[in-house]
C-alpha positions as CSV (number, residue, x, y, z in Angstrom):
1,M,-17.6,12.0,-25.7
2,E,-15.3,10.2,-28.3
3,N,-13.3,12.8,-31.1
4,K,-13.2,11.4,-33.5
5,N,-11.7,14.2,-35.5
6,I,-10.2,11.6,-38.4
7,I,-7.3,13.4,-40.2
8,T,-4.8,11.9,-43.5
9,A,-2.5,10.8,-42.5
10,N,1.5,12.6,-42.9
11,E,4.1,10.4,-43.5
12,N,6.5,13.0,-41.7
13,R,5.5,10.8,-38.1
14,F,6.1,7.9,-39.6
15,T,9.2,7.0,-38.3
16,A,10.9,4.2,-35.7
17,T,10.0,5.7,-32.6
18,N,6.2,6.3,-33.4
19,Y,5.4,2.3,-34.3
20,S,3.6,1.0,-31.7
21,E,5.3,-3.0,-32.0
22,A,2.5,-4.4,-29.8
23,L,-0.8,-2.4,-31.6
24,T,0.8,-3.6,-34.6
25,A,0.4,-7.3,-32.7
26,F,-3.0,-6.6,-32.0
27,T,-4.4,-5.9,-35.7
28,V,-2.9,-9.3,-35.6
29,G,-5.0,-11.0,-33.4
30,W,-8.3,-8.0,-34.3
31,V,-11.5,-10.8,-34.8
32,D,-13.9,-8.3,-37.7
33,P,-17.3,-7.9,-35.7
34,D,-19.2,-6.5,-38.4
35,N,-17.6,-9.5,-40.6
36,I,-16.8,-6.7,-43.2
37,A,-12.8,-8.7,-43.6
38,K,-14.6,-11.3,-44.7
39,L,-17.0,-10.2,-47.5
40,L,-13.4,-8.0,-48.6
41,D,-11.8,-11.8,-48.8
42,F,-15.0,-13.6,-50.3
43,I,-14.8,-10.4,-53.9
44,A,-10.8,-9.9,-53.9
45,P,-9.0,-12.6,-52.5
46,P,-5.7,-11.6,-50.3
47,I,-2.3,-12.4,-52.2
48,P,0.7,-11.0,-50.1
49,V,3.3,-10.0,-52.2
50,G,6.0,-7.2,-52.2
51,R,5.4,-4.0,-53.0
52,R,6.3,-4.3,-56.6
53,F,5.5,-7.4,-57.1
54,E,4.7,-8.7,-60.9
55,F,2.0,-11.3,-61.9
56,K,0.6,-13.1,-65.4
57,R,-3.2,-12.1,-67.3
58,S,-3.4,-15.9,-68.5
59,D,-4.8,-16.3,-72.1
60,N,-7.8,-17.8,-71.5
61,A,-8.4,-19.8,-74.5
62,Q,-4.5,-21.3,-74.1
63,A,-6.8,-23.7,-71.0
64,F,-9.0,-25.4,-73.1
65,Y,-7.0,-25.9,-76.1
66,S,-7.1,-29.7,-77.1
67,E,-4.6,-31.9,-79.5
68,N,-4.8,-34.8,-81.5
69,D,-1.2,-34.8,-82.0
70,D,0.2,-36.1,-78.4
71,V,1.2,-39.4,-79.1
72,R,5.0,-40.0,-79.1
73,S,6.1,-41.7,-81.5
74,I,9.5,-44.4,-81.2
75,G,12.6,-41.8,-80.3
76,A,10.8,-39.1,-80.4
77,E,10.2,-36.4,-77.9
78,F,6.2,-35.5,-77.0
79,K,4.3,-32.4,-78.8
80,R,5.5,-28.7,-77.0
81,V,3.7,-26.7,-75.6
82,K,3.4,-23.9,-73.3
83,Y,1.5,-21.3,-71.5
84,D,1.7,-17.7,-71.7
85,G,0.3,-14.1,-70.9
86,E,0.9,-11.0,-70.7
87,S,3.1,-10.0,-67.5
88,V,1.8,-7.3,-65.6
89,N,3.8,-5.5,-62.7
90,E,2.2,-3.4,-60.3
91,K,2.4,-2.0,-57.2
92,T,1.0,-1.6,-53.5
93,L,-0.3,1.6,-52.6
94,N,0.4,3.3,-48.9
95,K,-3.0,3.7,-47.7
96,G,-4.5,4.8,-44.4
97,L,-5.8,6.9,-41.7
98,T,-4.9,9.3,-38.4
99,I,-6.5,9.7,-35.2
100,R,-6.1,12.9,-32.7
101,V,-7.9,12.0,-29.7
102,D,-7.6,14.5,-26.7
103,H,-6.1,12.9,-23.7
104,D,-8.9,14.7,-21.6
105,E,-11.2,12.6,-23.3
106,V,-9.2,8.9,-23.1
107,A,-11.4,6.9,-20.7
108,G,-10.8,3.3,-19.7
109,D,-7.2,1.0,-20.6
110,D,-7.4,-0.4,-24.4
111,W,-8.3,3.0,-25.7
112,Q,-6.0,2.7,-27.7
113,E,-6.9,-0.3,-28.9
114,R,-10.5,1.1,-29.3
115,Y,-9.4,3.4,-31.3
116,V,-7.5,1.1,-34.1
117,Q,-10.7,-1.0,-34.2
118,M,-12.5,2.0,-35.2
119,L,-9.7,2.8,-38.0
120,L,-9.7,-0.6,-38.9
121,Q,-12.7,-0.6,-39.6
122,R,-13.1,2.1,-41.7
123,L,-10.8,1.2,-43.8
124,L,-11.8,-2.6,-44.5
125,R,-14.7,-1.0,-44.9
126,N,-12.4,1.9,-47.7
127,E,-11.2,-1.8,-49.6
128,L,-14.4,-3.7,-49.3
129,R,-16.4,-0.2,-51.8
130,R,-13.3,-0.4,-54.0
131,A,-13.7,-4.3,-54.5
132,V,-17.6,-4.1,-55.5
133,S,-16.6,-1.1,-57.4
134,A,-14.3,-3.2,-59.8
135,L,-16.5,-5.8,-59.6
136,E,-18.9,-3.5,-61.6
137,T,-16.3,-1.8,-63.6
138,I,-15.6,-5.5,-64.9
139,A,-18.6,-7.2,-65.1
140,T,-21.5,-8.3,-67.7
141,E,-24.5,-7.2,-67.7
142,H,-26.2,-10.5,-67.9
143,A,-29.8,-9.5,-67.9
144,S,-32.1,-6.5,-65.8
145,V,-35.2,-8.5,-64.3
146,D,-38.2,-7.6,-62.4
147,W,-38.2,-11.1,-59.7
148,I,-42.5,-10.2,-59.6
149,D,-45.5,-12.4,-59.2
150,A,-44.9,-15.7,-61.1
151,D,-41.0,-14.5,-62.1
152,N,-38.4,-18.0,-61.4
153,P,-35.0,-15.9,-60.0
154,D,-33.2,-19.5,-59.4
155,A,-33.4,-19.7,-63.2
156,D,-32.4,-17.0,-64.3
157,I,-29.6,-16.9,-61.6
158,R,-28.9,-20.5,-63.6
159,D,-29.0,-19.1,-66.9
160,M,-26.6,-16.2,-65.7
161,L,-23.9,-19.2,-64.7
162,A,-24.1,-21.1,-68.0
163,S,-23.4,-17.7,-70.2
164,A,-20.7,-17.1,-68.0
165,T,-19.2,-20.9,-68.1
166,N,-19.4,-20.9,-71.5
167,E,-17.5,-17.5,-72.3
168,S,-14.4,-18.7,-69.7
169,G,-14.6,-22.2,-69.3
170,I,-15.0,-22.1,-66.0
171,R,-17.8,-21.9,-63.9
172,P,-18.2,-19.1,-61.7
173,N,-17.6,-20.7,-58.1
174,R,-18.9,-17.4,-56.3
175,L,-22.1,-15.5,-56.0
176,L,-22.4,-12.3,-54.7
177,F,-26.2,-10.7,-53.8
178,G,-26.7,-7.2,-52.8
179,E,-29.2,-7.2,-50.1
180,S,-32.1,-5.3,-52.3
181,A,-31.6,-8.4,-53.9
182,W,-31.6,-11.1,-51.8
183,D,-34.5,-9.8,-50.3
184,K,-36.5,-9.1,-53.7
185,R,-35.7,-13.3,-54.9
186,M,-37.1,-14.1,-51.2
187,T,-40.2,-11.6,-51.4
188,C,-40.6,-13.0,-55.4
189,L,-41.4,-16.7,-53.8
190,E,-42.9,-16.0,-50.5
191,S,-45.7,-14.7,-52.9
192,Q,-46.6,-17.9,-54.9
193,N,-48.5,-20.0,-53.4
194,S,-45.9,-23.1,-53.7
195,A,-43.6,-25.8,-51.9
196,V,-40.9,-25.1,-54.0
197,A,-41.0,-21.4,-53.5
198,F,-41.6,-21.5,-50.1
199,K,-38.4,-24.1,-49.8
200,G,-36.4,-22.1,-51.9
201,A,-37.6,-18.5,-50.2
202,S,-36.5,-20.7,-46.5
203,M,-32.7,-21.4,-48.2
204,L,-29.7,-20.7,-46.3
205,Q,-27.3,-18.9,-48.2
206,S,-24.8,-22.1,-48.4
207,E,-27.6,-24.2,-48.8
208,L,-28.4,-21.6,-52.1
209,A,-24.8,-22.1,-53.0
210,G,-25.5,-25.8,-52.9
211,K,-28.1,-25.5,-55.3
212,F,-26.1,-23.8,-58.1
213,L,-23.2,-25.9,-57.2
214,L,-20.3,-23.3,-56.0
215,D,-18.0,-22.8,-53.3
216,G,-20.2,-20.0,-51.3
217,C,-23.0,-17.3,-51.4
218,E,-22.7,-13.7,-49.5
219,V,-24.9,-11.2,-49.2
220,L,-23.9,-7.6,-48.8
221,S,-25.9,-6.0,-46.1
222,S,-23.2,-3.3,-45.3
223,R,-23.7,0.7,-45.4
224,Y,-21.7,3.6,-45.9
225,Q,-22.2,7.1,-44.5
226,S,-21.9,8.9,-47.8
227,A,-23.7,11.7,-46.1
228,S,-24.3,13.4,-43.3
229,T,-27.3,12.8,-42.6
230,Q,-27.6,9.4,-45.2
231,K,-25.8,6.4,-44.9
232,S,-25.9,4.4,-48.0
233,Q,-25.9,0.7,-49.3
234,I,-23.1,-0.8,-51.0
235,L,-24.8,-2.8,-53.1
236,G,-28.1,-2.5,-53.5
237,D,-29.7,-4.8,-56.3
238,T,-27.4,-6.7,-58.3
239,V,-26.1,-10.1,-57.9
240,F,-22.5,-11.3,-59.2
241,A,-20.9,-14.2,-60.1
242,F,-17.3,-14.7,-60.1
243,F,-14.9,-16.9,-59.6
244,G,-12.2,-16.6,-56.4
245,Q,-9.8,-19.2,-54.9
246,N,-8.2,-17.9,-51.2
247,T,-5.0,-19.4,-52.9
248,V,-0.5,-17.5,-52.3
249,S,-0.6,-18.0,-55.7
250,K,-0.6,-14.5,-57.8
251,D,-1.4,-16.6,-61.5
252,E,-4.3,-18.6,-60.7
253,P,-7.6,-17.9,-62.5
254,S,-9.9,-15.5,-59.9
255,N,-11.2,-12.9,-61.8
256,L,-10.4,-10.4,-58.3
257,K,-7.4,-10.1,-55.8
258,R,-5.9,-8.3,-53.3
259,F,-2.5,-8.3,-53.2
260,Y,-1.3,-6.6,-49.7
261,T,2.6,-6.4,-48.2
262,P,2.8,-7.7,-44.9
263,T,4.3,-6.2,-42.3
264,E,7.4,-8.2,-40.5
265,E,5.5,-9.6,-37.6
266,G,2.9,-10.8,-40.1
267,S,0.0,-8.4,-40.0
268,A,-1.8,-6.3,-42.7
269,F,-1.4,-3.5,-41.0
270,R,1.0,-1.4,-38.4
271,V,-0.1,1.4,-36.4
272,Y,2.5,4.6,-35.2
273,C,1.6,6.3,-32.1
274,D,3.3,9.8,-31.5
275,E,2.5,10.9,-28.3
276,H,2.2,14.7,-27.0
277,A,1.5,16.4,-24.4
278,K,-1.8,16.8,-24.2
279,Y,-3.2,14.8,-27.6
280,T,-2.1,11.4,-29.3
281,D,-2.2,10.4,-33.0
282,I,-2.7,7.7,-33.7
283,T,-2.4,5.5,-37.4
284,V,-3.0,2.7,-39.1
285,E,-1.4,1.9,-42.2
286,H,-1.2,-0.8,-45.0
287,Y,0.3,-1.5,-48.6
288,S,-2.7,-2.9,-50.7
289,S,-4.0,-2.7,-54.1
290,I,-7.3,-4.5,-55.1
291,V,-6.8,-5.8,-59.3
292,A,-9.2,-7.5,-61.7
293,T,-6.7,-9.7,-63.1
294,S,-8.8,-11.1,-66.0
295,K,-12.2,-10.4,-66.5
296,L,-13.5,-13.6,-68.5
297,G,-17.0,-15.3,-67.1
298,V,-17.9,-11.7,-64.2
299,R,-21.8,-11.4,-64.8
300,K,-24.4,-9.6,-63.3
301,L,-28.1,-9.4,-62.7
302,S,-29.8,-5.8,-62.1
303,I,-32.8,-6.4,-59.9
304,N,-35.4,-3.7,-61.0
305,V,-36.6,-2.8,-57.2
């Protein structure tokens, strides 16, 4: 049986002699089979930065100013305007996990890669929970709805999107369903005896995004071990509307960003192997911070289930 005794990483083990270039390179090409990384990037777009960085929280109102005096007189200059905002200094935080593998339990030539993959998935799940928690913190409650009988779930979502746009001036372009909320929407529509409702219930996430004029719609169904005998949904009975863009700019208007410090090889992670006579400690670390750069226009629907 594999040893899954995961312990907190100890920084004094992270020396150049223990650094594994091969396993770090493995993390670059690794594809997450559970799509946790995809959902994380959807909620909090990744931005590469140094350990310490600065970004601006822009004044939202400035993006919507409108002048009547932008006509230049002969010999004069154009009216000078500026966009400014609060400068924020941040730093990426060092996060990581270590697993001790007894050599008597090693099986196969790829055992190190398998343990690295396990640690990567666990670290990404931790980040996903942080991102959802940050989204919850900055979201404004739009309504609490039942979605039963003849209710119109999609009308509630359209109303939420309009409310968010009126506040921020930018229409949310992403919609995130908790699994329970997605199931409740389908159940409500399936129970209604109409062709429109049946069509709505069978829509794929991409089709629903197109219906609402959004760039993307995702359903978060991931679980985590919340107790020794219990797993819990990371997100259940909530629908979030927010704005996100996958760019490399620190100052674009995404509501959440995941700032990370890449390695020299371009990976978001580093891997260390501390080998001993009877066991090996494998450590995966990364530097990142999930930051709410703007709370304007973030809305949520709470579904009574």
